[in-house]
N, C-alpha and C positions, 0 to 999 in steps of 0.2 A: 463842213460845217461843225465848227462846237458845239458840244450837248447845251439844252436848256441848264442842265446844272452846271455847266462850266462857266457859263454866259454868267448866271448869278455869283458865281464867286467870284469873276472879276468883277461885278458891280459892288461887292463888297469890298475890294480892294481898292477901288479907285474914291471907295466914301472914306476909306481909313487915310489914303493918299489926299484927298483933300483936306481931312482935317490936322495933317502934319503940315502942310503948305500952307493952313490959314495960320498958325500958331506965329506968335509974336517971337519966340525965341525956337531955338531946334530942342528937341528932347534933351533930358539928360541921361547919361549912360543908366541908371536908375529904372528910366522910364523907358527906355530901349530893351531893356532887359524883361520888364513886366510887361509891355507889348508884345513882346515874343510869343507868348505863351498863347495868345490868342489864335495863333496859326494851327495849335495843336486842338483849338476847335473846329476846324474844319473837318477833322477828319471823325468820319462812322466809329461808335464803339465797337472794338470787336466783341465777339463772340466765344465761351470757351477760353478763354487766355486766363491766367493767373500771373502776378509779379511779387518779383523778390528783390528786396534791397542787399548787394551786398560788397565789399572791399575786393576788389583783385588789384595785384600789386600796389596796395596803397591807392589804388583809386575809386572815388565811387561808382557804382554802376549798379543797374537793375536787369534781373532777365527777364522776359516775356516768355511764358512756358503753358504753351498749348496742349489743351487736351488730350493726350494718346500720343504725343508726338514724340519722336526720337529724344533719346537724352545722351547722345554720343554724338552728335550733329550739335555745329554751334555757327550761327551768322555773329559778327561783332558789328556793331553798330555804332558809328562817329558823327552825331548830328551835326547841320548846318548852323548858320548865324555870323558867318565873317569872323569866325574865333573870338567872337567878343560877346553875343547871345547866345540863349539856347538851352535847354536844360532836358534833364529826365523827364521829368513831368507832361513836358510840352509834345514829347516825342512818343508818349507812353501809347497812344493807341495805333500810331503808326508802325511801331514796334510789334504791337499787338496783332497788326494784321498781316506783317510777315512771318511772324510766327505761323501761323494758322497758314499761311500760302505754301511754307517750304514744309510746315510737319516737323520743326525741329524748335529749339531754342533759341534766342536771339539776344544777346549780351549788349545792351545801350550803356555807352562808356560817359561819364561825365568828368571828361577831359579837364584841365586847367582853362582858365580863359583869361585873355589881353584885357586890358592892359596892365593887371595886377600880374600877369605869368605871361610876359611875352615870347615869341617864337627861340626856342624850340620846345617849348612845353607841350603844347599840344600832341606833337610826334612822338615826343619822350613818351608822355601818359599812354598814347594809345599803342605804341608797340611793347609797352612793359606789359600791358594787359592781355597783348596774342603773346606774348614768350610766356607770360604765367598760364595759359590756357592749353599752351603744349606739353604740361607738366599733366595732363588726363584728357588732352584730346589728340590722336596724330593730323599733322598738318593736312591732309588730303579731305578729313572732315570739320576743317573750317572755312570760313570765307568773312568778307569784310565788304562791308557796304557804308555808303555816308552820301550827304546831300551837301550841296552848294560848300561850303568852305571844308564839309564834313567830306565832300567827293574829293576835294582837295588831298585831304587829309589822308582818306583812305590810300590815295597815290603814291603820297609821302610814307606811311607807313611801308608800305610794301618796299620803297626804295633805302629806307633806312634797314628792314631785316633783310634784305638781299646785302647790302653793305656791309651788315653785322654777320653775314653767314648763316641767318637763321633760316628755316625750310619756308618756302612760299607756301600760302592757304590754296586751295583748289580751286578757288576763284575770286574777283571780287567786281563789286559795283556800285561806281560812282556817277551819281543821280545831280544833274548840273554842274557838273563838278569846277570850281574856281580853281584853277591853276596856274592864274597870272596876275600876280598882283600889282604887276603894273598897267594892267588895262589895255591891252594892244588891240586886241582883236578888232575886226573891223563891224563887229556886231556889238559892240557897246555903243556905237552913233547909229549904225542902221536901225538897231531897234531898240534904241530910246522912247521912242514915242510909243511903241505899246508893250513894252514891258512895265508892269505896276508897281514891280519892288524892288526892284535891283537897277542902280542907276551909276555914274560915273564917281558924282562926291561921296556916295555912301560907301563905296566900296574904296574910294582913296581914307576915306577918317578911319575905317577898319583896320586895314593895310596898314596903317600909320602906325594904330596904336597895335598889333599885333607884332609887327618888325623891330618896332622902338629903334629907329635909325640903322637897321642892319639893312643887308643888300637886298633888297627884293627879287632879284634872280637869282637866288639861292635856292640850288635844286629841290630841298626839301622844304623851302618855302613857298617856289614858283617850280613845281615839278614841271612845268612846260620847257625848263631847260634841262631837265634830265636825262640821263642815257636811260631808257628803258629796257635795253638789255636785260634777258631773265626775270623780269617779270610774269607771274602768272595770268591766266587768263581774264579779259575782261570784257562786260557790259557796260557799256556807257549809255545812259539815256538823259534826253534834255527835252526843253520845250522849244516847239518851233517861232514863239513870240519874246526869246530871252536876251536879255545884253550880253549873257557868258553862252549862248550858242557857238558861238566859235572857239571858246577854251573847251569847249566839251567835240567839236569838230577834230581839230589842233592835237587833242589827247590821241584820241582814234586815230589820226594819219599819223603821228610821230612813234607810236606804240606801235603800229602795225608795221611801219618800217623798220623798227627794231627787232621783228620776228614776232612778237607778241600777240597770241592770238585777241581779237576784238571783233565786237559786236558793236554797233553803233545805231540807234533807234532816237530818231528825232518826231517829234510827237507836234503836228501842225496845228496853229495857234495855242498851244497850252502855253501856262504862265511859268516863273523859276520854280521848282520844286513842287509842281500840280501833283506829284503822288499824296503828298499831305490830306488831299481830299479824299482819300482811301475811303469807301463805304458809304460816301456821297456823292461823288462822278462819275459817271461812267468810265471815262479816259483814266481817271487813277485808278480805277479798278482794274482795268485791261491793262495799265502799266507794271501793277501789281503783280498782277498775273504773269505777266511775259518775266518777269525776274525770276516769279517762281521756276516756270519752265527750263529758265537757262540754269538756273543754279542747283536745284535737284538731282540730275542727272551726275551733276560734277562733284555734288557732295554722297551720293549714293542712294538719297532717299528716294 
């Protein structure tokens, strides 16, 4: 049974959903981007972390730096938001918690968003940041993570690095990854009544903006259709009440079949990217701790 704290978050999401459905007109892109900042408000404020805005490979980024943490290990984080919304500020607290849990720096990447910058802008930015980090850090001291579209982008980044002959990081952690832009997973229907954040129509709208008429089955856009051979170890987390549940399970199954080391944790009754409530919800705290437990030994921490 979900905790009381998790149920309270669900009540907030229901109220937001009712507000949106009760509007005469759908929200504009600007309103969607402004509203997305509220998800960062679900996160508890991390202690003992400082932040520094930087530019890496021409891409705006933000360091989350934990007090006493290692300076020679880095987790690169690419945020969610359907490739259309999301920001450094909205993910400030989550990346701070990840930095504390890992005991090293986290670099949050403000990649270009659609529709102004359609595919492959996001994967180009993410892979460029990683390549730039290689000038100062060895690949075995780097990891990549992201949620939702950022979870898909995490995998796409790994694919592009492999195809370009760039060394893989020590590991990658896709959270609730969106890897099928056509939405063909069975859970898109079977979980539609319990997922309070992600639905078929919203995903299609964002996919259309992201693709701008391109083939939705391109492997770097929809990693579901990729060959996963040669990718680094993956740790996939997903909520049990997500429409994207099958994206996560299919990623794990197909990557394992290609010889990739994979761990998949599905958290019963949890919503899409429930990790955002870390610091306020015990299930979220548990998920972030599991990320740390999985990544620290791979990074040598």
